[in-house]
TORFIMAR-640844 format. One record per residue (C-alpha): x, z, y; residue in one letter. Coordinates in steps of 0.001 Angstrom, whole numbers, plus 500000, padded with zeros to 6 digits. Example, Ala and Ser with C-alpha at 12.3 -4.5 7.8 and 13.67 -1.06 7.14 Angstrom:
BEGIN
<<512300 507800 495500> 'A'>
<<513670 507140 498940> 'S'>
END
This chain:
BEGIN
<<876201 017914 846820> 'X'>
<<878114 014651 847055> 'X'>
<<880548 013788 849826> 'X'>
<<878177 011045 851027> 'X'>
<<875534 013595 852000> 'X'>
<<877919 016300 853146> 'X'>
<<878163 016511 856904> 'X'>
<<881665 016425 858414> 'X'>
<<880451 019427 860394> 'X'>
<<879266 021475 857403> 'X'>
<<882169 023935 857662> 'X'>
<<881396 024418 861357> 'X'>
<<877720 025014 860601> 'X'>
<<878701 027538 857923> 'X'>
<<881043 029342 860322> 'X'>
<<878287 029348 862942> 'X'>
<<875947 030987 860423> 'X'>
<<878420 033816 859822> 'X'>
<<878869 034300 863570> 'X'>
<<875096 034288 864095> 'X'>
<<874559 036949 861422> 'X'>
<<877132 039276 862987> 'X'>
<<875714 038676 866464> 'X'>
<<872138 039324 865376> 'X'>
<<872968 042591 863601> 'X'>
<<875068 043711 866584> 'X'>
<<872252 042985 869051> 'X'>
<<869701 044832 866917> 'X'>
<<872054 047807 866565> 'X'>
<<872701 048059 870313> 'X'>
<<869029 047609 871224> 'X'>
<<867926 050256 868720> 'X'>
<<870479 052648 870180> 'X'>
<<869185 051988 873701> 'X'>
<<865609 052493 872500> 'X'>
<<866582 055827 870988> 'X'>
<<868288 056959 874202> 'X'>
<<865869 055583 876810> 'X'>
<<862640 055339 874840> 'X'>
<<861906 051901 876286> 'X'>
<<863114 048325 875944> 'X'>
<<863765 046094 878949> 'X'>
<<863486 042307 879199> 'X'>
<<867214 041785 878642> 'X'>
<<867004 043458 875228> 'X'>
<<864019 041346 874208> 'X'>
<<865652 038114 875346> 'X'>
<<868910 039009 873574> 'X'>
<<867093 039593 870296> 'X'>
<<865098 036384 870776> 'X'>
<<868184 034248 871470> 'X'>
<<870185 035677 868577> 'X'>
<<867219 035404 866190> 'X'>
<<866553 031782 867105> 'X'>
<<870196 030761 866696> 'X'>
<<870380 032569 863353> 'X'>
<<867197 030865 862120> 'X'>
<<868371 027413 863197> 'X'>
<<871785 027758 861583> 'X'>
<<870317 029200 858381> 'X'>
<<867831 026332 858017> 'X'>
<<870473 023696 858768> 'X'>
<<872885 025160 856214> 'X'>
<<870158 025271 853564> 'X'>
<<869260 021645 854291> 'X'>
<<872901 020679 853804> 'X'>
<<872761 021979 850220> 'X'>
<<870165 019437 849122> 'X'>
<<870863 015693 849030> 'X'>
<<867335 014769 850132> 'X'>
<<866944 017263 852959> 'X'>
<<870459 016607 854249> 'X'>
<<869453 013040 855134> 'X'>
<<867101 014473 857762> 'X'>
<<869817 016543 859444> 'X'>
<<873239 014949 858942> 'X'>
<<874098 012719 861897> 'X'>
<<870484 012401 863053> 'X'>
<<868906 012989 866439> 'X'>
<<867468 016204 865003> 'X'>
<<870969 017589 864502> 'X'>
<<871947 016535 868017> 'X'>
<<868897 018197 869522> 'X'>
<<869586 021398 867599> 'X'>
<<873200 021390 868813> 'X'>
<<871989 021157 872413> 'X'>
<<869506 023985 871830> 'X'>
<<872216 026167 870333> 'X'>
<<874453 025656 873367> 'X'>
<<871576 026647 875674> 'X'>
<<870694 029767 873689> 'X'>
<<874328 030820 873403> 'X'>
<<874872 030434 877145> 'X'>
<<871824 032625 877737> 'X'>
<<872978 035200 875176> 'X'>
<<876500 035449 876623> 'X'>
<<875060 035838 880119> 'X'>
<<872774 038649 878955> 'X'>
<<875113 040707 876791> 'X'>
<<878121 040489 879146> 'X'>
<<876123 041547 882217> 'X'>
<<877148 045100 883070> 'X'>
<<873713 045856 884513> 'X'>
<<872134 045531 881053> 'X'>
<<874631 047675 879135> 'X'>
<<874548 045671 875909> 'X'>
<<878051 044420 875052> 'X'>
<<879701 045947 878139> 'X'>
<<879215 049167 880070> 'X'>
<<878386 049615 883740> 'X'>
<<881932 048726 884878> 'X'>
<<882262 045641 882670> 'X'>
<<884367 047231 879926> 'X'>
<<883667 046046 876383> 'X'>
<<881255 048524 874824> 'X'>
<<880401 046744 871569> 'X'>
<<883280 044574 870376> 'X'>
<<881341 042696 867707> 'X'>
<<878576 041713 870100> 'X'>
<<880951 040757 872910> 'X'>
<<883510 038729 870969> 'X'>
<<881116 037086 868524> 'X'>
<<878754 036090 871340> 'X'>
<<881619 034239 872984> 'X'>
<<882703 032866 869593> 'X'>
<<879183 031551 869013> 'X'>
<<879176 029831 872402> 'X'>
<<882531 028163 871690> 'X'>
<<881371 027141 868211> 'X'>
<<878163 025628 869609> 'X'>
<<880154 023542 872108> 'X'>
<<882524 022386 869361> 'X'>
<<879549 021447 867183> 'X'>
<<877996 019388 869973> 'X'>
<<881247 017575 870787> 'X'>
<<881890 016894 867085> 'X'>
<<878372 015485 866721> 'X'>
<<878811 013200 869729> 'X'>
<<882147 011960 868455> 'X'>
<<881065 011354 864846> 'X'>
<<877634 009900 865625> 'X'>
<<878155 007938 868842> 'X'>
<<881936 007649 868929> 'X'>
<<882046 009672 872150> 'X'>
<<885323 011562 872292> 'X'>
<<884573 014046 875067> 'X'>
<<888119 015387 875342> 'X'>
<<889592 011893 875189> 'X'>
<<887164 010590 877800> 'X'>
<<888136 013403 880156> 'X'>
<<891837 012660 879679> 'X'>
<<891427 008926 880120> 'X'>
<<889129 009187 883106> 'X'>
<<891769 010814 885285> 'X'>
<<894887 012941 884831> 'X'>
<<894176 016688 884589> 'X'>
<<890402 016260 884708> 'X'>
<<889961 018400 881599> 'X'>
<<892265 021068 883052> 'X'>
<<890323 021140 886317> 'X'>
<<887095 021461 884312> 'X'>
<<888506 024436 882400> 'X'>
<<889712 025994 885660> 'X'>
<<886239 025548 887145> 'X'>
<<884612 027324 884195> 'X'>
<<886998 030299 884366> 'X'>
<<886680 030572 888156> 'X'>
<<882887 030740 887952> 'X'>
<<883101 033614 885466> 'X'>
<<885607 035471 887672> 'X'>
<<883399 035062 890735> 'X'>
<<880278 036188 888878> 'X'>
<<881971 039126 887143> 'X'>
<<883576 040385 890347> 'X'>
<<880257 040124 892174> 'X'>
<<878538 041925 889319> 'X'>
<<881093 044735 889489> 'X'>
<<880730 045007 893257> 'X'>
<<876936 045219 893057> 'X'>
<<876969 047797 890284> 'X'>
<<879913 050052 891137> 'X'>
<<880665 049833 894835> 'X'>
<<879132 051777 897659> 'X'>
<<880316 055057 896099> 'X'>
<<883356 055582 898291> 'X'>
<<885733 053610 896064> 'X'>
<<886987 051422 898884> 'X'>
<<890257 050314 897306> 'X'>
<<888750 049073 894066> 'X'>
<<885837 047481 895914> 'X'>
<<888181 045540 898175> 'X'>
<<889874 044193 895051> 'X'>
<<886494 043173 893701> 'X'>
<<885854 041323 896967> 'X'>
<<889191 039559 896536> 'X'>
<<888054 038486 893062> 'X'>
<<884864 037057 894537> 'X'>
<<886841 035202 897216> 'X'>
<<889418 033626 894906> 'X'>
<<886683 032771 892406> 'X'>
<<884724 031006 895134> 'X'>
<<887792 029191 896508> 'X'>
<<888886 028086 893041> 'X'>
<<885349 026929 892236> 'X'>
<<885032 024895 895434> 'X'>
<<888497 023356 894976> 'X'>
<<887810 022415 891367> 'X'>
<<884375 020975 892152> 'X'>
<<885826 018861 894971> 'X'>
<<888704 017459 892930> 'X'>
<<886554 016889 889843> 'X'>
<<884033 015008 891988> 'X'>
<<886752 012804 893486> 'X'>
<<888253 012108 890063> 'X'>
<<884893 011228 888510> 'X'>
<<883859 008946 891392> 'X'>
<<887169 007203 892081> 'X'>
<<889138 007910 888889> 'X'>
<<891989 009382 890920> 'X'>
<<892728 011974 893577> 'X'>
<<895438 012149 896270> 'X'>
<<898401 013483 894347> 'X'>
<<899884 015428 897242> 'X'>
<<896576 017197 897968> 'X'>
<<896090 018030 894285> 'X'>
<<899607 019451 894054> 'X'>
<<899249 021582 897173> 'X'>
<<895864 022939 896093> 'X'>
<<897102 023787 892601> 'X'>
<<900163 025544 894102> 'X'>
<<897975 027617 896444> 'X'>
<<895698 028516 893524> 'X'>
<<898692 029684 891489> 'X'>
<<899663 032050 894315> 'X'>
<<896125 033324 894907> 'X'>
<<895323 033750 891208> 'X'>
<<898717 035375 890554> 'X'>
<<898012 037952 893244> 'X'>
<<894514 038308 891780> 'X'>
<<895942 039133 888349> 'X'>
<<898033 041900 889916> 'X'>
<<895191 043356 891968> 'X'>
<<892256 042908 889599> 'X'>
<<893732 043645 886161> 'X'>
<<895994 046524 887190> 'X'>
<<895141 050121 886311> 'X'>
<<893331 050627 889627> 'X'>
<<891608 047243 889644> 'X'>
<<888014 046341 888782> 'X'>
<<889215 044339 885782> 'X'>
<<891419 047043 884302> 'X'>
<<889053 047492 881354> 'X'>
<<888910 044719 878775> 'X'>
<<885980 042481 879636> 'X'>
<<884997 039219 881302> 'X'>
<<886785 040010 884558> 'X'>
<<890035 040906 882796> 'X'>
<<890141 037943 880419> 'X'>
<<888967 035280 882846> 'X'>
<<891191 036442 885704> 'X'>
<<894128 035771 883425> 'X'>
<<892554 032493 882241> 'X'>
<<892100 031322 885838> 'X'>
<<895750 032040 886612> 'X'>
<<896955 030271 883447> 'X'>
<<894872 027146 884100> 'X'>
<<896079 027050 887729> 'X'>
<<899684 027359 886522> 'X'>
<<899157 024568 883975> 'X'>
<<897682 022349 886700> 'X'>
<<900650 022863 889002> 'X'>
<<903129 022412 886140> 'X'>
<<901423 019135 885195> 'X'>
<<901692 017884 888787> 'X'>
<<905395 018784 888903> 'X'>
<<905993 017068 885567> 'X'>
<<904271 013889 886760> 'X'>
<<906295 013896 889971> 'X'>
<<909543 014227 888034> 'X'>
<<908507 011418 885663> 'X'>
<<907635 009114 888553> 'X'>
<<910834 009995 890413> 'X'>
<<913020 009266 887401> 'X'>
<<911262 005997 886556> 'X'>
<<911237 004659 890115> 'X'>
<<914471 006180 891313> 'X'>
<<912585 008225 893867> 'X'>
<<911912 005157 896073> 'X'>
<<908460 005028 897545> 'X'>
<<907135 007883 895445> 'X'>
<<905925 009970 898356> 'X'>
<<904118 007057 899970> 'X'>
<<902411 006243 896700> 'X'>
<<901280 009867 896282> 'X'>
<<899311 009716 899505> 'X'>
<<897102 006942 898147> 'X'>
<<896652 007562 894443> 'X'>
<<897424 010033 891732> 'X'>
<<900401 009534 889490> 'X'>
<<899194 008870 885946> 'X'>
<<900109 011507 883432> 'X'>
<<901758 010886 880083> 'X'>
<<898436 011478 878356> 'X'>
<<896744 008630 880195> 'X'>
<<899441 006190 879088> 'X'>
<<898662 006737 875441> 'X'>
<<896499 004091 873768> 'X'>
END
């Protein structure tokens, strides 16, 4: 196949095929084991097999079409490829939600601990790969640089978006743990799960508010953003200690463990970015009038000054 017909995303499609194969075999293995133990198959098992089978079929067909010069013209950089990328993101979101739900017992057990490593990690890998495929398609076909647009729109918008995503997972995972494991006299661990729900909700609301302001106005009050990010660092730092410790609901490796740490790291990066911008503005302006300017607009980051 010539370079003219080879998609710039062919390697990503090939990697996605490998991930889809591993995910499909892992889902079938887990479901067959549950069938053998319980003698019946619930809706979550059926939907997991359906999602993994559809993603495998799509990626297999697309990779085969890439191998032929004629068929590749129907898939490389066309609206068909874009539509398939969107479908893959949707199916991968559904699959991750199903297999990482402790109530279903597919990739994790009833307390959220990873039960099947291949299914858990490759489901998340498939979701990340599908998002990367979609962003690469948008950039190569329409010239839409999603990451660049987020950076240029407003300082730290991409970081706040990442913090929002991790906070939602923490809130959902903590609530899932509370619903499935509490009420059995484990008051200490349940109170920590409640704390996870609270900080997840607070972080989600804070991120949604600041993202909305940044999208609408292109800037946010710098002082408010700094204070909120500092408070989130404290809350998420305490959350890491309470939730991921040996006696916490996120002690076992799973969504709650990983995303509690991710929420803390993104909050720390947000606060560090605010401090860095303040220092840059103070050094460039000699500290005169910096505080008054912060009350009206955000200080542009170094990234936004790049062409």
